N, C-alpha and C positions, 0 to 999 in steps of 0.2 A: 599695297596701302601706304598711306602717308605715315610719317613718324608718329603723329598725334594718334592715328588709328592703331598703330602697333603698341603705343603706350597704353591705350585703353584696353587692348587684348591682354596685356601683361599686368593689369592691376592685380595686386596681391603678391607679385613677385619682387625681389629686391630691385631698386631703381636701375642699378647697373645692367640689368638684363636687357633693357631696351637698347643700350649702347652696344652690348654683345651681339644681339640679333640683327640690328640695323647695319652694323659693320660687317657682320658675316655675310648678309644678303647682298650688300652693295660692293664694299671694297674688295672682299674676298671672293664674292660671287658664288657662294656655296648654297646648297639646298638646305632646307630647315633641319632635316634628319641628319645632315653632316655637321652641325654645330655641336661638336663633341664636348665643348666646355660647359654645355647645358646638361642638366639631368635628363635621363632617358625619357621620363614621363613628360617633361616639358617638349622635348624634341618631337615626341610622338603628337602631342597636342598641336604644336606649331605646324607640323606637316598636314594635319587635317584642316587646321583654320587658315593656312596660308597657301591655298592652291595657285598653281601657276595661272597667269592671266592669258598665256598663249598656248593653244593646243595645236601641235604640229599636224598638218594635213599632209604635206609633201615636202621633200627636200630634193633639190636638183643640184647637180655638181658639173662644173666646166673648167676649162683651162687647166686640166691636169689636177684638179683638186683645189686650185688656188681661188676659184669662185664658187661660192656656195649660196643658193637662194632657198629661203624657207617660205612656204605658204602656211600661214597661221589662221586659226579660227578663234574669234573673240567671243566673250560673253554676248549672247544675243544673236549669234550666227554671222556676223560681219567677218570679212576675210581681209587680211593685208599680207604684204610680203617684205621680207628683210633680206638684204644681200651683204654677205661677208666677202671681202676682197683682200688677198694676201699679195703683197709686192715684195720685191727684194729688200727694200728699206723701210717698209711700213705695213701695218694691217688696218684697214678701213672697214667700217660698218655703215651701210646706208639704210637708214630707218624711215618708216612711214609714220606720218603724223594724223592721217585720216584714213578711213575706210572709203575709198572712192575720192573723187575730187569734184568741186563745183565750178572750177575755173573754165572748163569746157575748151581747153586748147585742142583742136581737132587732130593734131599730129601725135598726141600723147595717148597711150592706151588707158592710163588711169582717167584722164579727162573724158575719153570716149565712154567710160563705164558709168559716170555720174556719181553723186555724192550719196553716201550712206550715213556716216556718223563721225564725230571726232574721236580720237584715241585719248584716253587719260594719260596722265604723266606717267603712271605706274606701267602701263602697257607699252609706252615708248621706251622707258628705261629698261624694261624686261627684254626688249629686243636686243639691246647692247649686251646684257648679262648673259643671255643665252648664246649669242654669237661669240662672246669672249670665251666661254667654255669650249667651244668648238675650235677656237683658234689656238688654244694653249698647246705648247708652252709659250707660243709667242704672244706678245702683249698687243691688245688692241689700243692703238694710239690716237685714232682719228674716227669721229663720228660726223656723218654728213646727214642733214635732214633734207634728203633729196629723193626719198622713196615716194610712196603713194601719198597724195595730198598736198595741199598748200599750208605749209607751216604757220604762216602768219595769220591765217584764217582760223586757226586753233590756238591763238596766241598764249592765253593763260596757261594751258596744259603743256604747251611746247616749252615755254620759259620755265615752268616748274621742273620739267624733265632736264632742261639744260642746267639748272642750278643743282639738281640731284646728281647729274652726270659729273659735274665740276667738283661740287663739295664732297659727295659721298662715294662716288665711283672712282674718282681721282683722275679724271681727263682734263687736261689743261684747256682753258677757254680758247687759246690759239689754235687748238686742234679740234674745235667744235665749229661747224659750218651750217649756217641756217640759209636755205634756199627760198627765194620767192619770185613769183611771176610779176610782182610789182604791187604789193598791197602797201600803199603809201603810209597809212596810219600806222601800221605794224613796224615799217622801217624807222618812223620817228620814235616809236616806243623803244625799239632796239637801241637807238642812239642814246637813250637815257637810262639804260640798265647798267648795273654795276660791273658786269663781265664783258670783256671786249671780244665777243665771239666774232668769227668771220661771216661775211655777208656775200652772197652770191645771187645776183639778179638774173633770172632767165629772160634774156631781152629778145633775141630772135628777130627783131627788126628795129631799125633805127629812124623810121619815120612813122607817124601816127596812122597813115593810110594803111600801110601794110600790117603794122602791128595790131590795129583794130580787128584785122582779118584773122591774124594768127594767134593772138592773145586777147580774147574779148574783154578781159578786165581792163584793157588799155582805153576803152571808151569811158570807163569811170575815172581812171587815173592816167591821163595821157602823159606823154614822155617828159613835157616840161615839168609837171609836178613830181614825176618819178625821179628825174635828175636832181631836182631840188632836195628831195628826200635823201637821195644818195649822198649829195654834197654835205647835207646835215650831219649824216652818219659818219662820213670821213672826218669832218671837223671835230666831231665828239670823240671819236675812237683813235684817230690817227692811224688807221689800218688800211691796207690796200683792198679795194673793192674788186669783185669778179663779175665779169659778164659772161653768161652762158649763151651760146649761140648754136642752135641746131641747124646744120646746113642742109637746105632742101633744094634739090635740083630745080634750077630755073625760077625759083621763088625768092630766095634771099642770098644767093651765092654769086650775084653779079658784081662787076667792078663798081657800080654805083652804090650797092649795098655796102661794100668794103669802105668806100669814101665816107658814107654817112656813119658807119660804126667807128671807124678810126677817129673821126672828129669828136664823137661822144667819149670814147675811151680816153683820148688825149686830154680832153677837158677836165676829167676826173682822175687821170693817172691810173686808170683801171686796167686790169688784166683781163684778156679775152680768152676763154676756154672755147675752143671750137669742137663741136660734137657732130660727127657725120649722123644724120637722122637715121635712127634705127627703124626697121620695118615694123608696123603694126596693122592688125587686120582692118581697122576702120579708116586708114589713110592711104590712098592710092599712090600719091607722089613720091617717088623714091628720094633717098638721100643723095647728096652730091657724091660722085665717085672720087677715089682717092687722090687722082691727079688733080682734080678740081679743088679738093680741100686744101691740098699743099699750095696750089696756085692762090687761093683766097687767103691763106695764112701769109704767104710771102708778100702779097700786096699790102696786107695790114701792116706788116713790119716796115715795108718801104715807105708807108704813110706815116710812120712814127708811133705806131701802137704795138704794145706788148701783146703777142698772141702765141699760143700753143694749141696743139691738137690733142685732145684727150683720147687715150687709148681705150677702145671699147673692150668691156669685159662682159662675158657671159651672153652674148647675143643668141647663141644657139639654145639657151635655156630661158629666153626672154627675161634676162636679168639686166640688161643694159638700160641706159637712160631712156626714158619714155615708154618702156616696154611693160612695166609692172601692171598687172591687171587682176591679180588674185584669182587666177584660174589654175586648176590642177595641170600638171605638165602632161604632155602626151605619153601614152604607155611606154613608148620606147625610151623617152628621157627618164621616166620615173624608174624603169628597170635598170637602166644604166646607173642611176644615182644609188639604187639599193645595192647594186653590185659593187659599187665603190666603198 
């Protein structure tokens, strides 16, 4: 619930109780019954009145325990997924902002599933809090809005979650990344916000003809308007923009694609994240093989673009980029996760 909702719930209690409970739930990340500074009767009431927004349906584990994916059920029956990724130097949580997605990118499992509903700010924040408990004693330092859904299509709830993660959970704006396939009005809104969060644009094609095919939203907001919005965001925030590029064999991994992408990246001094396309049931074209990925990266660099290849995590449990579909894991995967 919101802070105002919590205050209403605690009417009759000393005013400082609101701060105690809010701080405990967010900055400390404890359950209501673990708020030992409160009287037992109040803890019991809060435990009953503050049920979890996320009911865990399944947990899958990969990469020796360093990647964990949860399938949650929300109020009303919609389902979403969250991914926790531990690296040597950081811990990142990838959160969902919608159940399903209306953007209809054919190579993405979430887009193949269609749209169900927006997540509330609380449902988004709780994904981070629940993942943070699992990551302990390590600290979650990065949150990326790259899970299910188009964050900027659920702008108000996403931004409320960003503010709560920054102000109340304590994650720096420089470690919060919002991804979009190109919702131009949302990018302009981000440029005007008080927090300088990171922006990642899922580009995937650098000419309108191909992007119309891969990212249907491009027909509404073509590349010229998208680049103008990106430039406005850079001017307002002074931060480096990222382009996400899922490499699809024979589709967007040709030398001509690299030339077009490098031109856009250079014009905005953007960083290019190359992501070998991960397999999904509804898209038959495979991702670019490793040698082709390296060649594409090297060509971009030779053309003056800053480019790196993102390491895939959790492909075997359908936790990698573009694979989230809110479906239970196969029995073998579920059994492995339970054993771990």
